[in-house]
C-alpha positions in Angstrom: 26.4 182.4 35.3 29.6 181.8 37.2 30.5 182.6 40.8 32.3 185.7 39.5 29.1 187.2 37.9 25.8 188.5 39.3 22.8 190.1 37.7 21.6 193.6 38.1 17.9 194.5 38.4 17.6 194.7 34.6 19.0 191.2 34.1 22.5 192.2 32.8 25.5 190.3 34.1 28.3 192.2 35.8 31.4 191.2 37.6 30.7 190.4 41.3 32.8 192.1 43.8 35.2 189.7 45.5 37.7 189.9 48.3 39.3 193.3 48.2 37.2 194.1 45.1 39.8 192.1 43.2 37.3 190.7 40.7 36.1 194.2 39.9 39.7 195.4 39.4 40.3 192.4 37.1 37.2 193.1 35.1 38.1 196.7 34.5 41.7 195.8 33.6 40.3 193.2 31.2 38.0 195.7 29.5 41.0 198.0 28.9 43.3 195.3 27.7 40.8 193.6 25.4 39.8 196.9 24.0 43.4 197.8 23.3 44.9 194.4 22.2 41.8 192.5 21.0 40.8 189.0 22.1 43.5 187.0 20.3 46.5 189.1 21.5 45.3 189.8 25.0 47.0 187.7 27.6 46.0 186.6 31.0 49.4 187.7 32.3 48.9 191.2 31.0 45.4 191.5 32.4 46.5 190.3 35.8 49.5 192.7 35.9 47.3 195.7 35.0 44.8 194.6 37.7 47.6 194.4 40.2 46.8 190.7 40.7 48.6 187.4 40.3 47.5 185.0 37.5 46.5 182.6 40.2 44.1 185.2 41.7 42.7 185.8 38.3 42.0 182.1 37.7 40.4 181.9 41.2 37.8 184.5 40.1 37.6 183.4 36.5 38.5 179.6 36.4 37.5 179.5 32.7 40.4 181.7 31.8 40.4 184.2 29.0 37.1 183.0 27.4 35.2 183.2 30.6 36.7 186.6 31.5 35.9 188.0 28.0 32.4 186.7 28.2 31.8 188.3 31.6 33.3 191.6 30.6 31.4 191.8 27.4 28.1 191.0 29.0 28.7 193.6 31.8 29.9 196.3 29.4 27.1 195.5 26.9 24.5 195.7 29.7 25.7 199.2 30.7 25.6 200.5 27.1 22.2 198.8 26.5 20.7 200.6 29.5 22.0 203.9 28.2 20.7 203.2 24.7 17.3 202.4 26.0 17.2 205.5 28.2 18.1 207.7 25.2 15.5 206.0 23.0 12.8 206.6 25.6 13.8 210.2 26.1 13.6 211.1 22.5 10.9 208.7 21.2 8.6 207.6 24.1 5.8 205.4 22.7 3.5 206.7 25.4 4.1 210.3 24.3 4.5 210.2 20.5 5.6 213.4 18.8 3.4 215.6 16.7 3.8 214.9 13.0 5.6 218.2 12.4 8.1 217.3 15.2 8.9 213.7 14.1 12.0 214.7 12.1 13.3 216.8 14.9 12.9 214.0 17.5 14.5 211.4 15.2 17.4 213.7 14.6 17.8 214.3 18.4 17.8 210.5 18.9 20.3 210.0 16.1 22.7 212.5 17.6 22.4 211.0 21.1 22.9 207.6 19.7 26.2 208.2 17.8 27.5 210.1 20.8 27.6 206.8 22.7 30.8 205.9 20.8 32.5 208.7 22.7 30.7 208.2 26.0 31.5 204.5 26.1 34.8 204.5 24.2 36.2 201.3 25.9 33.1 199.3 25.1 33.1 200.2 21.4 36.8 199.4 21.3 35.8 195.9 22.4 33.1 195.8 19.8 35.5 196.8 17.1 37.8 194.0 18.0 34.9 191.5 18.1 34.0 192.4 14.5 37.6 192.0 13.4 38.2 188.8 15.3 34.8 187.1 15.1 36.4 183.9 13.8 38.6 183.6 16.8 36.1 184.5 19.5 34.1 181.6 21.0 30.6 181.4 19.6 29.1 181.4 23.1 30.9 184.6 23.9 29.5 186.3 20.7 26.0 185.0 21.6 26.2 186.3 25.2 27.2 189.7 24.0 24.4 189.9 21.4 21.8 188.8 24.0 23.0 191.2 26.7 23.1 194.2 24.4 22.3 194.4 20.7 19.3 192.0 20.6 17.6 193.7 23.5 18.0 197.1 22.0 16.8 195.9 18.6 13.6 194.5 20.2 12.9 197.8 22.0 13.6 199.9 18.9 11.2 197.6 16.9 8.5 198.3 19.5 9.0 202.0 19.2 8.8 201.8 15.4 5.6 199.8 15.7 4.1 202.4 18.1 5.0 205.2 15.7 3.3 203.3 13.0 0.2 202.7 15.2 0.0 206.5 15.7 0.1 207.1 11.9 3.6 208.7 12.0 5.4 206.0 10.0 4.7 203.3 7.5 6.9 200.4 8.6 5.6 198.2 5.7 4.7 195.4 8.2 8.2 195.0 9.6 9.0 197.4 12.5 12.2 195.5 13.3 13.6 196.1 9.8 12.6 199.7 10.0 14.6 200.0 13.2 17.6 198.4 11.6 17.4 200.7 8.6 17.2 203.7 10.9 20.4 202.7 12.8 22.3 201.9 9.6 21.4 205.2 8.0 22.3 207.4 10.9 25.5 205.6 12.1 27.2 203.1 9.8 29.1 205.8 7.8 30.2 207.4 11.1 31.2 204.0 12.6 33.4 203.0 9.6 35.0 206.4 9.0 35.8 206.9 12.7 36.9 203.3 13.2 34.3 202.8 16.0 35.1 206.2 17.6 38.9 205.8 17.6 39.3 208.8 15.3 36.1 210.9 15.8 34.8 212.9 13.0 34.4 216.6 13.2 31.1 217.5 14.9 29.7 219.3 11.9 30.4 216.2 9.7 28.7 213.9 12.2 25.7 216.2 12.2 25.6 216.2 8.4 25.6 212.4 8.3 23.0 211.9 10.9 20.7 214.5 9.3 21.1 212.9 5.9 20.3 209.5 7.5 17.2 210.8 9.1 16.0 212.4 5.9 16.6 209.2 4.0 14.8 207.2 6.6 11.7 209.4 6.4 11.7 209.1 2.6 11.5 205.4 3.0 9.2 205.1 6.0 7.5 208.5 6.3 3.8 208.8 5.8 2.8 210.9 2.8 0.9 214.1 3.6 
């Protein structure tokens, strides 16, 4: 962790406020520029200009240049989205208060709808993610790993724990692999929406989003539901 980063109480990295909050301004500008232009095309000069800072000031806060800035911004942004994903997961599927069998489909659908809404609620973040997938060959490996560890891997672990808890309560049959069950749930409820909306850039009509998430939940329950 560099002098321009700190950790919040959940362990996520975030830009540390510097003199005149300049580091924060640079981080927010970088999030916007990377989300708009991608990693390869984004320039330090453009980010500094949009932050109202000089390139020298930017390098004072992020001496590693574009790679360090991108890593810091991705970890900070991924941590924010991760925290919201976990909050929505616990709200709709709390392992300590499992749903009644007759309410399982309802609660899974509520979670699915809340989950796909994140693409609208955190549009800048998912613009970054879209560029990462498109430019993975040009993004430093350590940056990709930092993003995965700050966000997707932590969420996948928690979702696997929820799937295991639902299986323990006799609500699902995860076939011995709760992590895979969680992955299948996310793929079924969101992948079509992600691809067709270009990571939220061109949102689908609400009724189409609802149709896709409902179909995904039904398919998931056909694969992992417990027979009556």
